[in-house]
Backbone bond lengths (Angstrom), bond angles and torsions (degrees), N, CA, C in turn:
res aa  C-N    CA-C-N  psi(-1)  N-CA   C-N-CA  omega(-1)  CA-C   N-CA-C  phi
1 M - - - 1.435 - - 1.531 112.22 -
2 R 1.327 114.99 -41.97 1.445 118.51 -178.04 1.536 109.65 -61.14
3 R 1.329 116.95 -42.78 1.456 122.45 -179.83 1.530 108.68 -59.38
4 I 1.335 118.07 -43.80 1.462 121.24 179.20 1.517 110.21 -62.76
5 F 1.337 115.53 -44.54 1.465 119.51 179.38 1.535 111.17 -61.42
6 M 1.350 116.28 -45.07 1.447 118.52 -178.63 1.535 110.77 -65.44
7 T 1.349 116.53 -39.10 1.462 120.01 178.11 1.516 110.24 -61.84
8 L 1.330 116.72 -43.26 1.444 122.40 178.25 1.519 111.15 -63.38
9 A 1.321 115.93 -44.88 1.471 119.85 -179.05 1.530 110.34 -62.84
10 F 1.315 117.56 -45.16 1.460 120.27 178.76 1.514 111.68 -66.76
11 S 1.320 116.88 -35.00 1.491 119.74 176.66 1.518 110.38 -63.37
12 L 1.337 116.69 -45.03 1.452 120.59 178.74 1.520 111.22 -63.20
13 A 1.325 115.19 -44.04 1.470 119.62 178.33 1.524 110.01 -62.85
14 A 1.296 116.86 -41.01 1.465 120.70 -178.87 1.514 110.81 -64.72
15 A 1.335 116.77 -36.48 1.466 119.79 179.77 1.541 108.92 -67.93
16 A 1.317 117.55 -34.84 1.454 121.21 -178.30 1.529 112.51 -77.28
17 A 1.311 116.32 -40.94 1.465 120.60 -176.85 1.519 109.02 -147.57
18 P 1.330 118.10 82.23 1.464 120.55 -171.81 1.502 115.33 -56.01
19 A 1.283 119.21 -47.58 1.488 120.74 -175.79 1.531 110.51 -67.01
20 R 1.325 116.33 -46.18 1.465 120.03 -177.26 1.524 111.03 -65.03
21 A 1.313 118.36 -43.12 1.469 121.24 -178.67 1.517 109.91 -63.98
22 A 1.319 117.35 -42.11 1.468 120.96 179.66 1.523 109.79 -63.73
23 D 1.327 117.77 -41.87 1.469 121.84 178.40 1.531 110.13 -62.91
24 D 1.341 117.10 -45.55 1.464 120.37 -179.56 1.533 111.53 -62.40
25 L 1.331 116.24 -43.00 1.457 119.83 178.83 1.506 110.24 -64.38
26 A 1.314 117.80 -43.28 1.464 121.35 178.75 1.525 110.72 -62.14
27 K 1.336 117.89 -43.24 1.465 120.55 178.79 1.509 110.65 -63.47
28 G 1.313 117.68 -41.86 1.466 121.12 178.48 1.511 111.75 -62.07
29 N 1.293 117.16 -42.76 1.476 120.35 176.43 1.517 111.52 -64.91
30 Y 1.323 116.40 -39.65 1.461 121.40 179.86 1.541 109.82 -63.85
31 V 1.321 117.24 -47.50 1.463 121.73 179.99 1.518 110.63 -60.09
32 K 1.327 115.96 -46.39 1.455 121.05 179.33 1.526 111.05 -61.89
33 A 1.314 116.09 -43.04 1.467 119.67 178.79 1.528 111.86 -62.17
34 C 1.318 117.57 -40.14 1.461 121.98 179.19 1.536 110.25 -65.30
35 I 1.299 116.45 -45.50 1.493 121.31 179.26 1.520 109.38 -62.31
36 D 1.334 116.24 -48.57 1.463 120.41 -178.02 1.534 110.99 -62.17
37 A 1.311 118.06 -42.62 1.456 122.12 -178.84 1.547 110.25 -64.01
38 A 1.325 116.47 -46.13 1.463 120.07 -179.35 1.526 110.73 -64.93
39 A 1.330 116.13 -42.37 1.450 121.77 179.37 1.546 109.91 -60.58
40 H 1.312 115.65 -46.70 1.463 120.56 -178.83 1.537 109.94 -64.48
41 A 1.329 117.96 -46.33 1.450 121.40 -177.81 1.517 113.15 -59.82
42 H 1.342 117.19 -29.98 1.459 120.41 -174.45 1.527 112.43 -116.64
43 S 1.340 116.42 12.54 1.475 120.86 175.58 1.530 111.40 55.03
44 I 1.319 114.96 51.81 1.458 122.64 178.22 1.511 107.99 -124.76
45 P 1.327 118.36 137.53 1.466 117.52 175.60 1.525 110.65 -61.23
46 P 1.347 117.19 131.54 1.449 118.39 -179.36 1.513 114.61 -59.16
47 E 1.332 116.20 -27.82 1.453 120.27 177.36 1.514 112.55 -62.22
48 V 1.331 115.83 -33.63 1.475 119.79 178.82 1.519 109.14 -66.44
49 L 1.351 117.02 -42.82 1.461 118.82 177.49 1.511 111.93 -63.40
50 L 1.319 116.72 -39.88 1.469 120.40 178.07 1.524 110.60 -62.08
51 I 1.320 117.91 -43.61 1.455 120.97 178.42 1.514 110.25 -62.44
52 L 1.342 116.90 -44.81 1.479 120.13 -179.99 1.526 110.97 -62.43
53 L 1.315 117.24 -40.54 1.465 120.83 175.89 1.516 110.52 -57.44
54 N 1.328 116.34 -43.23 1.463 118.99 179.40 1.512 112.68 -68.74
55 V 1.345 117.53 -37.85 1.460 120.41 179.29 1.536 108.86 -68.00
56 E 1.332 116.82 -47.36 1.452 118.96 -177.75 1.513 112.94 -65.71
57 N 1.324 116.24 -36.80 1.458 122.78 175.23 1.516 114.17 53.45
58 G 1.328 115.58 34.10 1.459 119.57 177.31 1.525 109.82 -80.89
59 R 1.287 115.69 171.87 1.465 121.11 -178.94 1.534 109.45 -128.45
60 L 1.299 114.72 148.14 1.452 120.90 175.58 1.517 109.21 -60.84
61 G 1.310 117.36 131.77 1.447 122.05 -178.22 1.516 114.31 84.90
62 A 1.342 117.23 -6.28 1.461 120.28 -176.59 1.518 111.84 -95.16
63 V 1.332 115.15 144.99 1.445 123.36 174.68 1.524 105.96 -130.02
64 S 1.364 116.12 122.74 1.461 121.06 -174.92 1.512 110.41 -109.55
65 Q 1.311 115.40 129.91 1.480 121.79 -179.64 1.520 109.23 -76.67
66 N 1.336 116.72 136.22 1.465 122.43 176.05 1.542 108.66 -103.88
67 T 1.319 114.59 164.10 1.474 118.79 179.61 1.533 112.01 -71.98
68 N 1.319 118.16 -16.99 1.475 120.45 -179.97 1.534 112.13 -94.18
69 D 1.326 117.42 22.27 1.458 123.39 177.32 1.527 114.25 66.07
70 T 1.333 117.44 23.75 1.430 121.20 170.95 1.523 107.15 -114.23
71 V 1.337 116.32 172.01 1.474 119.26 176.58 1.550 107.84 -124.40
72 D 1.310 113.30 155.67 1.451 122.30 172.23 1.507 107.29 -108.87
73 I 1.351 115.13 141.37 1.467 120.98 -167.62 1.531 110.57 -119.66
74 G 1.325 115.74 127.03 1.452 122.64 168.79 1.520 116.84 68.64
75 P 1.344 116.38 -167.49 1.452 122.41 -172.44 1.538 115.03 -57.37
76 M 1.309 119.23 -40.30 1.485 120.62 179.56 1.524 111.26 -92.01
77 Q 1.344 117.19 6.97 1.449 121.38 176.41 1.529 111.91 50.94
78 V 1.337 115.02 50.96 1.463 121.36 177.75 1.534 107.94 -67.78
79 N 1.309 115.44 124.21 1.459 119.44 -179.67 1.526 110.73 -71.13
80 Q 1.319 114.61 144.02 1.488 120.35 -178.33 1.499 113.50 -57.81
81 I 1.323 118.43 -22.79 1.485 118.89 179.28 1.526 112.08 -63.04
82 W 1.331 116.65 -18.93 1.463 120.76 179.51 1.515 113.31 -85.64
83 V 1.322 118.45 -12.72 1.456 121.31 -176.48 1.531 113.31 -56.11
84 P 1.339 121.06 -47.84 1.459 119.27 178.51 1.524 113.36 -61.83
85 K 1.321 117.74 -41.48 1.467 120.94 -179.65 1.537 111.14 -68.47
86 L 1.324 116.40 -40.04 1.471 118.54 178.08 1.530 110.16 -70.26
87 A 1.312 118.69 -35.84 1.450 121.61 176.91 1.539 110.13 -59.60
88 E 1.312 115.46 -43.34 1.446 120.10 177.35 1.534 110.65 -64.76
89 H 1.321 116.53 -45.67 1.462 122.25 178.79 1.541 111.41 -58.39
90 W 1.316 115.08 -44.14 1.480 120.34 -178.74 1.530 113.00 -84.56
91 R 1.330 116.73 -7.21 1.460 121.84 -175.89 1.544 109.83 57.16
92 A 1.309 114.67 50.27 1.456 122.40 -178.83 1.532 108.62 -131.39
93 S 1.318 115.62 167.83 1.456 118.92 175.68 1.530 109.28 -74.16
94 R 1.305 115.97 161.88 1.468 119.96 177.55 1.532 110.39 -63.81
95 E 1.318 116.13 -38.37 1.477 120.23 -179.40 1.516 110.74 -64.73
96 A 1.328 116.83 -45.53 1.476 121.83 178.93 1.526 110.36 -63.35
97 T 1.333 116.14 -40.01 1.443 120.27 179.21 1.503 111.27 -64.57
98 Y 1.324 116.89 -45.73 1.474 121.50 178.26 1.523 110.54 -58.48
99 R 1.321 117.24 -46.96 1.472 121.29 -179.05 1.531 110.81 -63.92
100 A 1.350 115.88 -40.83 1.480 119.21 178.83 1.519 111.55 -63.66
101 L 1.329 117.11 -42.34 1.474 121.85 178.83 1.537 109.35 -63.12
102 R 1.315 116.91 -39.13 1.436 121.62 -176.32 1.536 111.83 -76.35
103 D 1.333 117.35 -40.64 1.471 120.35 -165.64 1.526 116.14 -112.37
104 E 1.344 117.22 -8.31 1.463 119.66 -176.76 1.519 110.43 -123.34
105 F 1.331 114.96 113.19 1.460 120.45 -175.34 1.515 112.09 -54.64
106 C 1.319 116.98 -51.66 1.482 119.46 -176.93 1.534 111.58 -60.94
107 A 1.320 118.00 -39.66 1.441 120.37 176.98 1.513 111.88 -63.18
108 N 1.321 117.95 -42.85 1.434 121.70 -179.55 1.535 110.74 -63.72
109 V 1.320 117.25 -44.76 1.470 120.59 179.09 1.524 110.54 -66.60
110 E 1.321 118.16 -40.67 1.447 120.68 178.14 1.516 110.16 -64.11
111 G 1.337 117.74 -41.49 1.458 120.83 175.97 1.522 112.37 -61.12
112 G 1.330 115.70 -45.58 1.449 119.56 178.37 1.520 111.95 -63.21
113 A 1.322 116.69 -39.78 1.480 120.32 179.17 1.548 110.79 -66.44
114 W 1.328 115.96 -37.53 1.451 120.37 177.40 1.541 111.14 -63.18
115 I 1.328 115.07 -43.26 1.476 120.57 177.26 1.511 110.26 -64.40
116 L 1.315 118.03 -43.43 1.474 121.33 178.01 1.514 110.79 -62.72
117 R 1.324 117.51 -40.51 1.475 120.61 178.68 1.533 110.36 -60.57
118 R 1.331 117.03 -41.50 1.467 121.48 178.38 1.514 109.30 -64.03
119 A 1.338 116.97 -40.88 1.469 120.82 178.79 1.539 111.35 -65.53
120 L 1.315 116.22 -41.50 1.464 119.78 177.94 1.535 110.79 -64.31
121 D 1.319 116.50 -39.88 1.481 119.80 177.22 1.530 110.19 -63.34
122 E 1.321 115.92 -42.10 1.464 120.97 179.41 1.532 109.87 -62.55
123 A 1.334 116.36 -34.41 1.466 122.21 -178.81 1.533 111.71 -88.32
124 D 1.329 116.87 14.52 1.474 122.03 -179.01 1.534 111.92 53.46
125 G 1.310 116.05 38.63 1.467 121.74 175.87 1.520 115.07 83.92
126 D 1.325 118.84 -0.81 1.455 121.27 178.67 1.515 109.25 -70.86
127 L 1.324 117.75 111.30 1.462 123.08 -174.55 1.519 112.17 -56.24
128 W 1.315 117.54 -51.16 1.460 120.34 -175.18 1.513 112.81 -67.39
129 E 1.336 115.27 -38.48 1.474 118.33 176.98 1.537 109.32 -66.79
130 G 1.331 117.28 -41.84 1.451 121.22 178.76 1.514 111.72 -62.24
131 I 1.311 117.11 -41.52 1.463 120.63 177.28 1.530 109.93 -61.73
132 G 1.328 116.21 -42.85 1.457 119.67 177.42 1.513 111.89 -62.18
133 L 1.333 115.63 -42.41 1.478 119.76 -179.51 1.541 110.92 -69.98
134 Y 1.313 118.94 -26.35 1.456 120.84 175.05 1.512 109.81 -56.84
135 H 1.316 116.04 -34.92 1.460 121.25 -176.66 1.540 112.19 -90.63
136 S 1.356 116.65 -44.08 1.457 119.09 -173.37 1.529 110.59 -165.95
137 H 1.306 115.69 160.11 1.473 121.28 172.18 1.528 109.85 -98.23
138 N 1.308 118.75 -5.92 1.432 124.32 177.24 1.538 108.65 -76.74
139 E 1.325 117.32 125.50 1.471 121.44 -175.53 1.541 113.64 -57.47
140 R 1.319 116.60 -42.82 1.453 120.29 179.31 1.532 111.78 -65.06
141 H 1.333 117.05 -43.91 1.465 120.89 178.79 1.531 111.68 -67.17
142 K 1.349 116.08 -38.38 1.474 119.27 176.90 1.525 110.59 -61.18
143 A 1.329 117.38 -45.27 1.450 121.09 -177.66 1.521 111.51 -64.01
144 T 1.326 116.11 -42.63 1.459 120.78 177.75 1.525 110.72 -61.46
145 Y 1.308 116.33 -45.16 1.475 121.81 -179.24 1.512 111.44 -63.93
146 R 1.331 117.10 -42.88 1.463 120.29 178.85 1.531 109.92 -61.93
147 R 1.315 118.86 -38.58 1.467 121.69 176.72 1.523 110.60 -62.76
148 L 1.320 117.36 -41.63 1.473 121.50 176.82 1.526 110.78 -61.64
149 V 1.338 116.70 -44.48 1.451 121.69 -179.48 1.526 110.21 -63.55
150 L 1.305 116.95 -44.41 1.470 121.02 178.99 1.528 110.55 -62.62
151 A 1.324 117.06 -45.55 1.471 119.96 177.89 1.525 112.02 -61.75
152 Q 1.305 117.07 -40.52 1.476 120.72 178.40 1.506 110.71 -66.00
153 G 1.338 117.53 -42.80 1.460 121.12 177.51 1.492 110.68 -61.03
154 R 1.311 118.82 -41.84 1.473 121.74 178.51 1.546 110.35 -65.44
155 R 1.337 116.16 -41.18 1.462 118.96 179.53 1.514 110.41 -62.51
156 L 1.324 117.03 -46.45 1.462 119.29 179.43 1.513 112.29 -64.24
157 Q 1.349 117.00 -35.09 1.466 119.70 176.42 1.520 110.60 -64.44
158 R 1.332 117.52 -43.49 1.464 121.25 178.87 1.528 110.87 -60.24
159 E 1.346 115.18 -41.99 1.466 119.27 178.99 1.525 110.66 -64.53
160 A 1.328 116.63 -40.60 1.481 119.60 179.46 1.528 110.77 -64.57
161 V 1.316 116.29 -42.76 1.488 120.24 178.52 1.532 109.97 -63.78
162 A 1.307 115.46 -43.22 1.472 118.95 179.36 1.507 110.92 -63.90
163 E 1.331 116.72 -42.27 1.477 121.21 178.90 1.521 110.43 -63.67
164 T 1.311 116.02 -45.33 1.469 119.86 -179.53 1.525 108.96 -64.29
165 G 1.295 118.03 -43.79 1.469 121.93 179.22 1.527 111.25 -62.07
166 S 1.317 118.18 -44.17 1.461 120.12 -179.88 1.513 110.10 -70.79
167 T 1.312 119.48 -32.94 1.470 122.35 177.42 1.502 109.07 -67.12
168 E 1.344 117.62 -43.59 1.468 120.94 179.72 1.522 109.64 -66.60
169 R 1.327 118.88 -39.19 1.473 121.08 178.50 1.526 109.53 -65.26
170 G 1.342 115.66 -41.05 1.462 118.34 179.20 1.512 111.85 -64.67
171 A 1.335 116.78 -38.19 1.454 120.22 177.74 1.523 110.84 -67.02
172 A 1.345 116.76 -37.51 1.477 118.96 178.82 1.536 109.90 -66.40
173 V 1.293 117.44 -39.29 1.483 121.34 178.03 1.517 109.23 -63.71
174 T 1.339 116.49 -43.04 1.456 120.41 179.33 1.518 110.72 -62.92
175 R 1.344 117.47 -44.24 1.461 121.10 178.40 1.521 110.75 -62.41
176 G 1.335 117.10 -39.43 1.462 121.41 -179.22 1.512 113.23 -68.27
177 A 1.336 115.53 -23.50 1.482 119.41 -177.45 1.523 111.72 -79.87
178 R 1.299 118.38 -10.38 1.474 121.63 -178.96 1.463 112.83 -71.50
């Protein structure tokens, strides 16, 4: 039912604004493909990356100043301290790595997934500890970050349930109208 609803919604949007709807659909598919590829490459559930993207709330092309004189880069807010290690991992220059993290969504998500994988390995596979380590090694900062991740996961779950419920109600109304 959800697929039918989404197809109908995109069809209606496409009829109203063909170019914009096609661009939005293409971007959505691109984002999903990047998340799925990074998740698969690093054996991380894609939902975890999606939640972290929402918690970090970074933007493509954005660099955010931190209070410790470092910056966070792009959608997953990859801290600049990771640039040398990611450059080595990608076999790229530090400058190219920095630009890719800042300006390329897939590179930023892959970099964040690689960092999370390292954190999960350090935590011996403990998801919550790994998520905390993705953010910080400071116990207080880890705990705060884990609470944010949990709250974001719950919020996204509520939205998904509400969306599924409204889609099912809409389908029932449509069936009843026949």
